[in-house]
C-alpha positions in Angstrom: 3.3 -29.8 37.9 0.6 -27.6 40.2 -2.8 -27.6 38.8 -2.2 -30.0 36.0 -4.8 -33.0 36.2 -3.1 -36.8 35.9 -5.5 -39.5 34.4 -4.4 -43.3 34.6 -4.4 -46.0 31.9 -2.9 -49.5 32.0 -1.1 -49.1 28.5 -0.3 -45.7 27.2 0.5 -45.8 23.3 2.2 -42.6 21.7 1.7 -42.6 17.9 -1.2 -43.6 16.1 0.6 -44.7 12.9 0.6 -48.5 11.7 2.5 -49.8 14.7 0.5 -47.7 17.4 -2.7 -49.0 16.0 -2.2 -52.1 16.0 -0.5 -52.4 19.6 -3.7 -50.7 20.7 -5.6 -52.8 18.9 -3.6 -56.0 20.0 -3.8 -55.0 23.7 -7.4 -53.8 23.9 -8.5 -57.3 22.5 -6.6 -59.0 25.4 -8.5 -56.7 27.6 -6.3 -54.1 28.6 -7.1 -50.3 29.1 -5.4 -48.6 26.3 -5.1 -44.7 25.5 -3.7 -44.0 22.4 -2.3 -40.3 21.9 -1.1 -38.8 18.5 -0.6 -35.2 17.9 -2.5 -35.2 14.6 -6.5 -35.0 13.9 -7.0 -38.2 13.3 -5.3 -41.8 13.9 -3.6 -43.3 10.7 0.0 -41.9 10.7 1.4 -40.8 7.4 1.3 -44.0 6.2 -2.5 -44.5 6.7 -3.5 -41.2 6.3 -7.1 -40.8 5.6 -9.1 -38.5 3.3 -10.9 -35.7 5.1 -14.5 -36.2 5.2 -15.0 -33.7 2.6 -12.7 -35.6 0.2 -13.8 -39.0 1.0 -16.1 -39.3 -2.5 -13.1 -38.2 -4.5 -11.8 -40.7 -6.8 -8.3 -41.9 -6.0 -5.9 -43.6 -7.9 -5.6 -47.5 -7.4 -2.2 -46.9 -5.9 -3.7 -44.4 -3.3 -7.1 -46.1 -2.9 -5.5 -49.7 -1.9 -3.4 -47.8 0.5 -6.3 -45.8 1.8 -8.4 -49.1 2.0 -5.8 -51.1 4.1 -5.5 -48.1 6.5 -9.6 -48.0 7.0 -9.5 -51.8 7.7 -6.8 -51.5 10.2 -8.4 -48.3 11.7 -11.7 -50.1 12.6 -10.2 -52.2 15.1 -10.0 -48.9 17.0 -13.2 -49.0 17.7 -13.2 -51.0 21.1 -14.5 -50.0 24.1 -11.0 -50.5 25.7 -9.2 -47.7 23.5 -9.1 -44.1 24.1 -8.2 -42.2 21.4 -6.9 -38.7 22.1 -5.8 -37.2 19.1 -4.6 -33.3 18.8 -2.7 -34.0 21.5 1.2 -33.8 22.2 3.2 -35.9 24.4 5.9 -33.2 25.2 7.8 -35.0 28.1 7.9 -38.3 30.0 8.7 -39.6 33.5 10.6 -42.6 33.3 11.0 -43.4 36.7 7.0 -42.8 37.3 5.7 -44.0 34.1 4.1 -40.6 33.4 3.3 -38.6 30.3 2.9 -34.8 30.0 0.3 -33.9 27.4 -1.4 -30.8 25.7 -4.3 -31.0 23.7 -8.0 -29.1 23.1 -8.7 -29.5 26.9 -5.4 -28.3 28.0 -2.5 -29.9 30.0 -2.3 -32.7 31.5 -0.6 -36.0 32.7 -1.2 -39.6 32.1 0.4 -42.4 34.3 0.5 -45.7 33.0 1.4 -49.2 33.7 3.3 -49.8 30.7 4.3 -47.2 27.9 4.7 -48.2 24.3 6.1 -45.7 21.9 5.8 -45.9 18.3 6.8 -42.1 17.4 7.5 -43.2 13.5 10.4 -41.3 11.5 11.2 -38.2 9.8 12.2 -37.7 5.9 15.7 -37.2 5.2 16.8 -34.1 3.2 20.2 -33.0 1.8 20.4 -29.4 1.2 21.2 -27.7 -1.9 21.0 -24.2 -3.5 17.3 -23.2 -3.5 15.9 -26.1 -1.3 14.1 -23.8 1.0 12.4 -22.2 -2.4 8.3 -22.8 -2.3 7.6 -25.7 -4.3 10.4 -27.9 -2.8 8.7 -30.5 -0.7 9.4 -33.9 0.6 8.1 -36.8 -1.4 5.8 -38.0 1.6 4.6 -34.6 1.9 2.9 -34.9 -1.8 1.5 -38.2 -1.0 -0.1 -36.7 2.3 -1.3 -34.0 0.1 -2.8 -36.6 -2.2 -4.4 -38.8 0.4 -5.5 -36.3 3.0 -7.3 -33.6 0.4 -7.1 -35.2 -3.4 -4.6 -32.3 -4.1 -1.6 -32.0 -6.6 1.0 -29.8 -5.1 2.1 -29.1 -8.3 1.9 -29.8 -12.1 5.4 -30.9 -13.3 7.6 -32.7 -10.8 11.2 -33.7 -10.4 11.5 -36.3 -7.8 15.2 -36.5 -6.5 17.0 -38.6 -3.9 17.4 -42.2 -3.2 15.0 -44.9 -2.3 11.8 -47.0 -3.4 9.6 -44.1 -2.1 10.6 -42.0 -5.1 9.3 -44.8 -7.5 6.3 -45.3 -5.7 5.5 -41.4 -5.1 6.1 -40.7 -8.9 3.4 -43.5 -9.6 0.9 -41.9 -7.4 1.4 -38.6 -8.7 1.2 -39.8 -12.2 -2.1 -41.7 -11.8 -3.1 -38.6 -10.1 -2.3 -36.7 -13.3 0.7 -35.2 -12.7 3.2 -34.7 -15.4 6.7 -36.2 -14.1 9.6 -34.7 -15.9 12.1 -37.3 -14.3 13.3 -39.2 -11.3 16.5 -38.8 -9.9 18.4 -41.6 -8.3 21.5 -41.1 -6.5 22.6 -44.9 -6.7 23.8 -45.6 -10.1 22.3 -48.3 -12.2 25.0 -51.0 -12.1 25.0 -50.8 -8.3 21.5 -50.6 -8.2 20.9 -53.9 -9.9 23.6 -55.8 -8.1 22.6 -54.8 -4.6 18.9 -55.7 -5.7 20.1 -59.2 -5.8 19.8 -59.3 -1.9 16.1 -59.2 -2.5 16.2 -62.5 -4.5 13.4 -64.8 -2.5 11.3 -61.9 -1.1 8.8 -61.7 -4.1 6.1 -59.2 -2.6 9.1 -56.2 -2.6 10.5 -57.2 -5.8 7.1 -57.5 -7.6 6.0 -54.0 -5.9 9.4 -52.4 -7.7 9.0 -54.0 -10.8 5.4 -53.2 -11.0 6.2 -49.3 -10.2 9.0 -49.6 -12.9 6.6 -51.2 -15.3 4.0 -48.3 -14.9 7.1 -45.8 -15.2 8.0 -47.2 -18.2 4.5 -47.2 -20.0 4.5 -43.5 -18.8 7.8 -42.7 -20.6 9.4 -41.3 -17.2 13.2 -41.0 -17.5 14.7 -42.7 -14.3 18.3 -40.8 -14.0 20.8 -43.3 -11.9 23.7 -42.0 -10.4 22.4 -38.5 -10.5 21.6 -36.1 -7.9 19.6 -32.6 -7.9 22.1 -29.6 -7.9 20.0 -26.7 -7.3 16.4 -25.5 -7.9 15.9 -22.6 -10.0 13.3 -19.5 -9.4 13.2 -16.4 -7.8 10.1 -16.3 -5.6 9.1 -20.4 -6.5 10.3 -23.2 -8.3 10.6 -22.6 -12.1 13.3 -25.3 -12.7 16.0 -27.6 -11.6 19.6 -28.6 -12.5 20.9 -32.2 -12.1 24.0 -33.7 -12.4 26.0 -37.1 -12.2 27.4 -38.0 -9.3 30.6 -40.0 -8.6 31.1 -43.3 -6.6 31.0 -41.0 -3.2 28.1 -38.9 -4.4 29.9 -35.8 -5.4 28.6 -34.2 -8.4 30.6 -34.5 -11.5 31.8 -31.0 -13.0 30.1 -30.4 -16.8 27.3 -32.8 -16.3 24.7 -30.2 -15.8 21.1 -30.8 -17.0 18.3 -28.3 -16.9 14.5 -29.4 -16.6 11.4 -27.1 -16.6 9.7 -27.8 -13.4 7.3 -26.5 -11.1 7.6 -28.7 -8.2 10.6 -31.0 -6.9 9.8 -33.7 -4.5 12.7 -34.9 -2.4 13.4 -38.3 -0.1 16.7 -39.3 0.8 15.3 -42.1 3.5 14.0 -42.0 7.0 15.3 -41.2 10.4 13.6 -42.7 13.4 12.0 -40.2 15.9 13.9 -41.0 19.3 13.3 -38.0 21.0 10.8 -39.3 23.6 12.6 -42.2 24.2 15.7 -40.5 24.4 14.2 -38.5 27.0 12.8 -41.5 29.0 16.3 -42.8 29.2 15.9 -45.5 26.9 19.5 -46.9 25.2 20.1 -46.0 21.5 22.3 -47.9 18.8 23.4 -47.1 15.5 21.7 -48.6 12.7 24.3 -49.2 10.2 21.9 -50.3 7.5 20.4 -46.7 7.3 23.1 -44.6 8.8 21.1 -43.0 12.0 20.4 -43.8 15.7 17.5 -45.5 16.9 15.6 -46.8 20.1 17.2 -50.3 21.1 14.9 -53.1 22.1 15.1 -56.6 23.2 13.5 -59.7 21.0 10.2 -58.6 23.2 10.5 -54.9 22.1 11.2 -53.9 25.6 13.7 -51.0 25.9 16.5 -50.6 28.6 13.8 -48.8 30.9 11.9 -51.0 32.8 8.0 -50.8 31.6 8.7 -49.1 28.2 8.2 -50.4 24.9 9.4 -49.3 21.0 7.5 -50.2 18.1 7.8 -49.5 14.1 10.3 -46.8 12.8 11.6 -45.4 16.2 13.4 -48.7 16.6 15.3 -48.5 13.3 13.3 -48.1 9.6 11.4 -51.1 8.7 8.2 -49.7 6.7 4.5 -50.5 7.5 5.0 -54.4 7.6 7.5 -54.0 10.2 5.5 -51.8 11.9 2.3 -53.7 12.2 4.0 -56.7 13.3 6.1 -54.8 15.7 2.8 -53.1 17.2 1.1 -56.4 17.6 4.4 -58.0 19.5 4.7 -54.7 21.6 0.7 -54.6 22.6 0.8 -58.6 23.1 3.9 -58.8 25.5 2.8 -55.5 27.5 -1.0 -57.0 28.0 0.6 -60.4 28.8 2.8 -58.3 31.6 -0.4 -57.1 33.5 -1.8 -60.4 33.5 -3.9 -60.6 30.7 -4.1 -63.4 28.0 -3.9 -62.3 24.6 -5.0 -64.2 21.9 -1.5 -63.9 19.8 1.2 -66.2 19.0 4.3 -64.3 20.0 6.7 -66.7 18.8 5.1 -66.8 15.0 5.3 -62.8 15.8 8.9 -62.6 16.8 9.9 -64.9 13.8 7.9 -62.8 11.3 9.3 -59.7 12.6 13.0 -60.6 12.1 12.1 -61.8 8.6 10.8 -58.5 7.7 13.3 -56.6 9.4 15.6 -58.5 7.3 14.5 -57.4 4.3 14.2 -54.0 5.6 17.8 -54.0 6.1 18.8 -55.0 2.8 16.5 -52.3 1.4 18.5 -49.8 3.7 21.8 -51.1 2.3 20.7 -50.7 -1.4 20.0 -46.8 -0.5 22.9 -45.3 1.4 23.0 -41.3 1.5 26.9 -40.6 0.4 28.8 -38.2 2.0 29.9 -36.5 -1.6 26.4 -34.7 -1.3 27.5 -32.5 1.1 29.5 -30.4 -1.5 26.4 -29.4 -2.8 25.9 -27.1 0.2 27.9 -24.7 -0.5 28.7 -21.7 2.3 25.4 -19.6 1.6 23.3 -22.3 1.6 20.9 -22.7 4.5 21.1 -25.6 6.7 19.4 -24.6 9.7 16.1 -23.1 8.5 14.4 -22.1 11.7 17.5 -20.1 12.5 18.7 -19.0 9.1 22.2 -20.7 10.0 24.3 -21.3 6.9 26.8 -24.3 6.1 29.4 -21.8 5.9 29.0 -20.7 9.6 28.7 -24.4 10.5 32.1 -25.1 9.0 33.6 -22.3 10.3 32.9 -23.6 13.8 34.4 -27.0 12.9 37.3 -25.4 12.1 37.3 -24.0 15.3 37.2 -27.4 16.5 33.4 -28.3 16.9 33.0 -32.0 16.3 29.6 -32.5 17.9 25.9 -31.4 17.3 25.7 -30.4 21.2 28.9 -28.3 20.8 27.8 -26.7 17.5 24.3 -25.9 19.0 25.4 -22.8 21.2 28.1 -22.1 18.9 25.8 -21.6 16.2 21.8 -21.7 17.6 21.5 -24.8 15.1 18.9 -27.0 16.3 17.4 -24.2 18.6 14.5 -22.9 16.4 10.7 -24.3 16.1 11.8 -27.8 14.4 14.3 -28.6 17.6 16.9 -30.2 15.1 14.0 -32.6 13.7 15.1 -31.3 10.0 18.7 -30.0 10.7 20.1 -32.3 12.8 20.6 -35.4 10.2 22.0 -32.6 7.6 24.5 -31.2 10.3 25.6 -34.9 11.4 26.5 -35.4 7.7 28.3 -32.3 7.4 30.3 -32.7 10.5 30.9 -36.2 9.8 32.2 -35.2 5.9 34.5 -31.8 7.3 36.3 -34.0 10.4 36.6 -37.3 8.7 35.2 -39.0 11.5 32.7 -42.0 10.9 29.2 -40.9 10.9 28.4 -43.2 13.9 30.6 -41.1 16.0 28.7 -38.0 15.8 26.0 -37.9 18.5 22.5 -36.5 17.4 21.0 -33.5 19.3 20.3 -34.6 23.2 16.5 -34.8 23.2 14.8 -32.2 26.0 11.4 -31.6 27.2 9.2 -29.9 25.9 10.0 -32.0 22.8 8.0 -29.2 20.7 7.0 -25.7 21.7 4.1 -25.6 24.3 2.5 -22.7 26.3 4.5 -22.1 29.4 1.6 -22.7 31.8 1.5 -26.2 29.7 5.0 -26.6 31.5 4.3 -25.4 34.8 0.5 -25.0 35.4 -1.3 -22.4 35.6 -0.2 -19.1 36.6 -2.1 -18.3 40.3 -4.3 -15.0 40.5 -1.8 -12.0 41.4 -3.6 -11.5 44.9 -2.4 -14.6 46.1 1.4 -13.4 45.2 3.9 -11.9 47.8 6.9 -10.1 46.9 10.3 -10.3 48.5 13.7 -9.1 47.9 16.6 -10.6 45.9 20.3 -10.6 47.0 21.1 -7.3 48.0 18.6 -5.4 46.0 19.0 -7.2 42.4 15.3 -7.4 42.0 12.3 -8.8 43.5 10.8 -12.2 42.8 7.4 -13.5 43.0 6.6 -16.6 45.6 
């Protein structure tokens, strides 16, 4: 890495969401020198995203205002002399042997050597494709929330929310309170199945209370909730003008003849979340298949240490758990990392472990309530794009599977899926579902794309250092006149 400067820190934390911030605050209060890195413009992550400066006086709905205030209180802890915050900064590689992160940000490319690393890289929203899903006006439910939080803006006027999971109803309430018209909520799980599995939350009154409160608000606003349905296609030429929804059978397959058309200008999707494991994967941290959420995640021990010495993981990258889990795991990872450096954190780690396990149990119950069903793959007919970056259709993927492809790393060189700017973050989970559906293999047998550096596009000079002045270069002939190379 010629020409790349290197800094040092005691604890490097990647990701400034709930887990990363709580880890940074806990470790710094114990006396550690902490560097907190995030590629966003400010700390808080997606969950605690704060309004832009110009929007802080905007009147926010109650449900959003309380979330913003909670985030503000958490972020206040970052005003600590032991914490160095590096925003607008991408960690694009990690050397596990040396505990060195490679970064690029406003000041250029640099490296950060740490004594301990904590990955709190969060998660991505899961999407399942259907005809019209790439039309302007189709967004993720989390994206709609971000527009509300950060800018105080509604991304549309009349909404359909479709997918599965508690985020749909929460986002609908927030949109409703912000002045939106909600045409319907389309929930994949049948009502009877939903009520049966909801009994697993008995005793966890805070979660049940939140869900009941959201349903009450939606009922008062006369928002239809269509259980056992899915969105079948988006209508419109240049933008969304409507949507077709359908009933589904027990496997999630649409039932012909059950179509209903709704007039909407915005469609918000969420089929749960997928842990962001690229950086832990590059570091060689062991992964495991989380059956509760149907996705691979980073494996840790009870102290949130990964299989690689000196590297921790906290929050969604360890498995989907929500903000409550992330906050607890951030505190635990920060405390353990600080203690390993010889510091004395003012934290009861045993109590934290107990609370973390309880919170993970609740999260697991929620995951089992909202599975993604394999029949949804039928919506991605052969002409539907499944890799937007490389414009690869479901038909091209199925053709490769018929030729013997059974893993994503085989599919990539065959079709170029996962080779675009998103590096498989959007299409990877879609492709895993399709391969499993077409081959009959269990989902856990389909491995994710192998993560490689750089995890996101960066300039060549950020990878290899500044290009030397041409006056310093010499030229040599290469193998029998096949060209020359600069040395």
